C-alpha positions as CSV (number, residue, x, y, z in Angstrom):
1,M,-30.9,-7.9,-32.8
2,V,-32.9,-4.7,-32.1
3,G,-34.0,-6.2,-28.7
4,L,-30.4,-6.9,-27.8
5,V,-29.4,-3.4,-28.8
6,R,-32.1,-2.0,-26.5
7,A,-31.2,-4.4,-23.6
8,G,-27.5,-3.4,-24.1
9,A,-28.3,0.3,-23.9
10,A,-30.4,-0.4,-20.9
11,D,-27.4,-1.9,-19.2
12,A,-25.5,1.4,-19.2
13,V,-28.6,3.3,-17.9
14,A,-29.3,0.8,-15.2
15,I,-25.6,0.8,-14.0
16,A,-25.6,4.6,-14.0
17,R,-28.8,4.7,-12.1
18,S,-27.5,2.2,-9.6
19,V,-24.7,4.3,-8.4
20,D,-27.3,6.5,-6.5
21,E,-30.1,3.9,-6.5
22,P,-28.4,0.4,-5.8
23,A,-31.6,-1.6,-6.4
24,A,-31.4,-0.5,-10.2
25,F,-28.5,-2.9,-10.6
26,A,-31.1,-5.8,-10.3
27,E,-32.0,-5.1,-13.9
28,V,-28.5,-6.0,-15.0
29,F,-28.4,-9.1,-12.8
30,E,-31.8,-10.3,-14.1
31,R,-30.9,-9.5,-17.7
32,H,-27.5,-11.4,-17.7
33,F,-27.2,-13.9,-14.8
34,S,-28.3,-16.9,-17.0
35,L,-25.7,-16.1,-19.7
36,V,-22.9,-15.7,-17.0
37,Y,-24.1,-18.8,-15.3
38,R,-24.0,-20.8,-18.7
39,F,-20.5,-19.5,-19.4
40,L,-19.2,-20.5,-16.0
41,S,-20.9,-23.9,-16.2
42,L,-19.0,-24.6,-19.3
43,R,-15.8,-23.1,-18.1
44,A,-15.7,-24.2,-14.4
45,G,-18.3,-27.0,-14.2
46,E,-21.8,-27.2,-12.8
47,Q,-20.7,-27.4,-9.2
48,S,-18.9,-24.1,-9.3
49,A,-21.1,-22.1,-11.7
50,A,-23.6,-20.8,-9.3
51,D,-21.1,-19.5,-6.7
52,L,-18.8,-18.0,-9.4
53,A,-21.8,-16.3,-11.2
54,S,-22.9,-14.8,-7.9
55,E,-19.4,-13.6,-7.2
56,T,-19.3,-12.2,-10.6
57,F,-22.3,-9.9,-9.8
58,V,-21.0,-9.1,-6.3
59,I,-17.8,-7.8,-7.9
60,A,-19.7,-6.0,-10.7
61,F,-21.9,-4.4,-8.2
62,R,-18.9,-3.2,-6.1
63,R,-17.3,-1.7,-9.3
64,R,-20.4,-0.3,-10.9
65,A,-19.2,3.3,-10.4
66,D,-16.1,2.5,-12.5
67,Y,-18.1,1.1,-15.4
68,D,-17.5,2.8,-18.7
69,L,-20.9,4.1,-19.5
70,S,-19.9,4.7,-23.2
71,R,-20.3,0.8,-23.4
72,P,-24.0,0.2,-23.6
73,D,-23.8,-3.6,-23.4
74,A,-22.5,-5.0,-20.0
75,R,-22.1,-8.6,-21.2
76,P,-18.4,-8.3,-22.2
77,W,-17.7,-6.6,-18.7
78,L,-19.5,-9.2,-16.8
79,L,-18.0,-12.2,-18.8
80,G,-14.6,-10.7,-18.3
81,I,-15.0,-10.7,-14.6
82,A,-16.4,-14.3,-14.8
83,A,-13.4,-15.5,-16.9
84,N,-11.0,-14.0,-14.4
85,L,-12.9,-15.8,-11.5
86,A,-12.8,-19.1,-13.4
87,R,-9.0,-18.8,-14.0
88,R,-8.4,-17.9,-10.3
89,Q,-10.5,-20.8,-9.3
90,C,-8.5,-23.1,-11.8
91,R,-5.1,-21.9,-10.4
92,S,-6.4,-22.5,-6.9
93,E,-7.5,-26.0,-7.6
94,R,-4.3,-26.8,-9.5
95,R,-2.1,-25.6,-6.5
96,R,-4.3,-27.7,-4.1
97,R,-3.9,-30.8,-6.3
98,E,-0.1,-30.3,-6.5
99,T,0.1,-29.9,-2.7
100,L,-1.9,-33.0,-2.2
101,L,0.2,-34.9,-4.6
102,R,3.4,-33.7,-2.8
103,L,1.9,-35.0,0.5
104,G,1.6,-38.4,-1.1
105,R,-2.2,-38.4,-0.9
106,E,-4.3,-39.1,-3.9
107,R,-7.4,-37.1,-4.6
108,P,-9.7,-37.7,-7.7
109,L,-9.2,-34.8,-10.1
110,E,-12.3,-32.8,-10.9
111,S,-13.5,-33.4,-14.4
112,Q,-14.8,-30.9,-16.9
113,D,-16.7,-33.7,-18.6
114,D,-20.0,-32.1,-18.0
115,A,-19.0,-28.7,-19.4
116,L,-17.2,-30.3,-22.3
117,A,-20.1,-32.6,-23.2
118,R,-22.2,-29.5,-24.1
119,L,-19.7,-28.5,-26.9
120,D,-20.7,-31.5,-29.0
121,A,-23.7,-33.5,-28.0
122,G,-23.5,-35.5,-31.3
123,A,-21.4,-38.5,-32.3
124,N,-17.7,-38.7,-31.3
125,S,-18.1,-36.1,-28.5
126,E,-15.3,-37.9,-26.7
127,S,-13.0,-36.8,-29.2
128,V,-14.2,-33.2,-28.9
129,R,-14.0,-33.4,-25.1
130,A,-10.5,-34.8,-25.3
131,A,-9.3,-32.1,-27.8
132,V,-10.8,-29.3,-25.7
133,A,-9.4,-30.6,-22.4
134,E,-6.0,-30.4,-23.9
135,L,-6.3,-26.8,-24.4
136,A,-4.9,-24.2,-22.2
137,P,-7.4,-22.4,-19.9
138,D,-7.1,-19.2,-22.0
139,E,-7.8,-21.0,-25.2
140,R,-10.8,-22.6,-23.6
141,D,-12.1,-19.1,-22.6
142,L,-11.8,-17.9,-26.2
143,L,-13.6,-21.1,-27.5
144,L,-16.4,-20.9,-25.0
145,L,-16.9,-17.2,-25.3
146,F,-17.0,-17.6,-29.1
147,A,-18.6,-20.9,-29.9
148,C,-20.9,-21.5,-26.9
149,V,-21.7,-18.1,-25.6
150,G,-21.8,-16.5,-29.1
151,L,-19.8,-13.2,-28.3
152,S,-18.4,-11.3,-31.2
153,Y,-14.7,-10.8,-31.7
154,E,-15.1,-7.3,-30.3
155,E,-17.0,-8.4,-27.2
156,I,-14.4,-11.2,-26.5
157,A,-11.7,-8.6,-26.8
158,E,-13.4,-6.3,-24.3
159,A,-14.2,-9.3,-21.9
160,L,-10.7,-10.5,-21.9
161,S,-8.9,-7.2,-22.2
162,L,-7.2,-8.2,-25.4
163,P,-6.7,-6.4,-28.7
164,I,-9.2,-7.5,-31.3
165,G,-6.5,-8.5,-33.6
166,T,-5.2,-10.9,-31.0
167,V,-8.6,-12.4,-30.5
168,R,-9.1,-12.9,-34.2
169,S,-5.6,-14.6,-34.7
170,R,-6.0,-16.8,-31.6
171,I,-9.4,-18.0,-32.5
172,H,-8.0,-18.7,-36.0
173,R,-5.2,-20.8,-34.7
174,L,-7.4,-22.4,-32.2
175,R,-9.7,-23.6,-35.1
176,H,-6.8,-25.1,-36.8
177,K,-5.5,-26.7,-33.7
178,L,-8.8,-28.4,-33.0
179,R,-9.3,-29.5,-36.6
180,E,-5.8,-31.1,-36.5
181,R,-6.5,-32.9,-33.2
182,L,-10.0,-34.1,-34.3
183,A,-8.7,-35.2,-37.6
184,A,-6.0,-37.1,-35.9
185,A,-8.7,-38.8,-33.8
186,G,-10.5,-39.8,-37.1
187,Q,-13.4,-37.4,-36.6
188,E,-14.7,-35.3,-39.5
189,V,-14.7,-31.7,-38.9
190,R,-16.9,-29.1,-40.5
191,A,-16.1,-25.4,-39.9
């Protein structure tokens, strides 16, 4: 935990330095790219993760002068940008599919099986994938940030620009919803 606190404090310092010395932003990139990539691969799929992760850091670099330096850890900020990009991509893909369907052409829907498979590599992972696939994109973001990326309620609130009470209540309701869906599928749930 001490290393994480130091790394977080170093984020604000590196971002502040990067305003006058752009190369200093590389420290933030090197420190957090793998985390952002992992989140995006779970959220948007392996095929899109690298592009979206790169775009996340391009946006962060452009907005570095606006970063709130009182926040020592840049992870919530970066993951908030990443979540917004993933949502935008999801909306674009949905519109494209709807347009193609209207035109009478069929196109195979892109699956999130690869991302969802990581949520439960054990037995009955099909039930978990099906339950998670039924979630709204905002709910999947909460689940992935909490369960897979390991952010705290406070960090999720910052990343998604939500009040912390909202994050807590949504995660609570989400846990119950998943338990019910998995129980209905005959899978034992421990949580």
